[in-house]
N, C-alpha and C positions, 0 to 999 in steps of 0.2 A: 748389645748384638750378640747373637750367638746364647745367647742365656736363656733357662726353658724360661718361661708360666704357668702354673704356680713357679715356685724358685724352690727346693728342699736345701734346705740353710741350717748350721748348727750352732744353736745359742748355747752359752752355759753359765744363764745366770738370771735374774729376772728381774735388772734394772731396762728399766724403759723410759722411752721421751713423752711425755703426755701432751705438750700444746709446745706448739710453734711459734717462733717470731716471725710476721709478716712476711721476712726477706727470704724464708725458707719453705720449701714445700714440700707434700709425700710423695715419695714415688712409689713407695714397696711399705704394704701390711701386713700383719699375722693374724689376722681374727679381732681385728680393729687397735696393732697393738703396733707403734709405728715400726718401719722397719729401714723404710728406707728415705734420706731428703738429700735435695739441693738448694742449691742458692738462686733466688730467680736472677740473679745479673752476672754473678760470678762465676766462674769454673772452680766451684766448693761443692764436695760430695762426701755423703755421709751413710756409715751401714748401721743396722745394730744388734748383727751376728758379724758369724766369724768366717769371710771366704778363704782364709786360708787349712779351713778344718777338714778335715779328712769325712766328716758328715753332709761337708757341701761340695757336691759334687763337681757342678760348675764353678767349684769360686775360683781356678786356675785361668779361667776366662774372664772371670771376672776383675781376678788381677791385672790381665794384659788388655783391658777396657781401659781399666783407669790409668793402666800405665801410658798407654797410646793418646789419653786425651791429655796427659801430660804434657807427653813429649810435644803432643801438636800445638798445645796453650803456650811451652818453652819457645817454640820457633816462631811460633806468633808474634813473641813482645821485643 
């Protein structure tokens, strides 16, 4: 929530995920390169860019969203 789409993000390398296991689904991409994933059943998320970078204008909001999800998940258990 509160993150632009499409998203401008900082990347500092050429590494990328080319295939995902069945338990993960793509949540974001850039020119066909996987940039975000989430687990289909567990609260596990990942990105292939740097949300903390000055080159990611909404990075602070992304980090805030992740912290909210983690806090809610911790309280749920």
